[in-house]
C-alpha positions as CSV (number, residue, x, y, z in Angstrom):
1,M,20.0,-67.3,-55.7
2,T,16.4,-66.7,-54.5
3,R,14.6,-63.4,-54.9
4,Q,14.9,-62.7,-51.2
5,E,18.6,-63.4,-51.3
6,A,19.0,-61.1,-54.2
7,L,17.1,-58.3,-52.4
8,R,19.4,-58.8,-49.3
9,L,22.4,-58.6,-51.5
10,L,21.1,-55.3,-52.9
11,E,20.4,-54.0,-49.4
12,E,23.8,-54.9,-48.2
13,T,25.4,-53.2,-51.2
14,L,23.4,-50.1,-50.7
15,E,24.0,-50.2,-46.9
16,M,20.2,-50.3,-46.3
17,K,18.4,-51.9,-43.3
18,R,17.6,-55.5,-43.8
19,G,14.0,-55.9,-45.1
20,S,13.9,-52.4,-46.6
21,L,13.4,-53.7,-50.1
22,Q,10.4,-55.8,-51.2
23,G,11.0,-55.6,-54.9
24,G,9.5,-53.3,-57.5
25,E,11.0,-50.1,-56.0
26,D,11.9,-47.4,-58.4
27,L,15.7,-47.0,-58.3
28,R,15.3,-43.2,-58.6
29,D,13.4,-43.2,-55.3
30,L,16.3,-45.0,-53.5
31,E,18.5,-42.3,-51.9
32,A,21.5,-44.7,-51.9
33,W,21.2,-45.6,-55.7
34,D,23.7,-43.6,-57.7
35,S,26.6,-44.2,-60.1
36,L,28.8,-45.4,-57.3
37,A,26.1,-47.9,-56.1
38,T,25.8,-49.1,-59.6
39,M,29.5,-50.0,-59.8
40,A,29.3,-51.5,-56.3
41,F,26.4,-53.7,-57.3
42,I,28.2,-54.9,-60.4
43,A,31.3,-55.7,-58.3
44,E,29.4,-57.5,-55.6
45,V,27.5,-59.7,-58.0
46,D,30.7,-60.6,-59.8
47,K,32.4,-61.3,-56.5
48,R,29.6,-63.4,-54.9
49,L,28.1,-65.0,-57.9
50,G,30.8,-64.9,-60.5
51,L,28.4,-63.2,-62.8
52,P,29.8,-60.3,-64.8
53,L,27.1,-57.7,-65.4
54,P,27.5,-55.3,-68.3
55,P,27.4,-51.8,-66.8
56,G,25.1,-50.5,-69.6
57,R,22.5,-53.1,-68.8
58,V,22.6,-52.2,-65.1
59,A,22.4,-48.5,-65.9
60,R,19.2,-49.1,-67.9
61,C,17.5,-50.7,-65.0
62,Q,14.7,-48.6,-63.5
63,T,13.4,-50.8,-60.7
64,T,14.8,-53.3,-58.2
65,D,13.0,-56.0,-60.1
66,D,14.9,-55.0,-63.3
67,L,18.1,-55.5,-61.3
68,L,16.9,-58.9,-60.0
69,D,16.1,-60.0,-63.5
70,L,19.8,-59.6,-64.4
71,L,20.6,-62.2,-61.8
72,A,18.1,-64.8,-63.2
73,P,19.8,-67.8,-64.8
74,R,19.7,-67.7,-68.5
75,P,18.9,-70.9,-70.5
76,S,22.0,-72.4,-72.1
77,A,22.3,-72.0,-75.8
78,A,23.4,-75.7,-76.0
79,A,20.2,-76.9,-74.4
């Protein structure tokens, strides 16, 4: 998933206008970001990407970039 695709996913989850997010936004400044949005984001990422996100890690995110970092592929331990 590209950075732009991840931002669109977040916008859709938060029911924001397409193109509203550029990355780097402080989550506290987003009116739509709350505990319900946190759970919706976790569910949407799991549904679309098959990537389970630990709620505690998502809750510690402070910016949209922090959220996007959770979606970045991790190197395999077997590599």
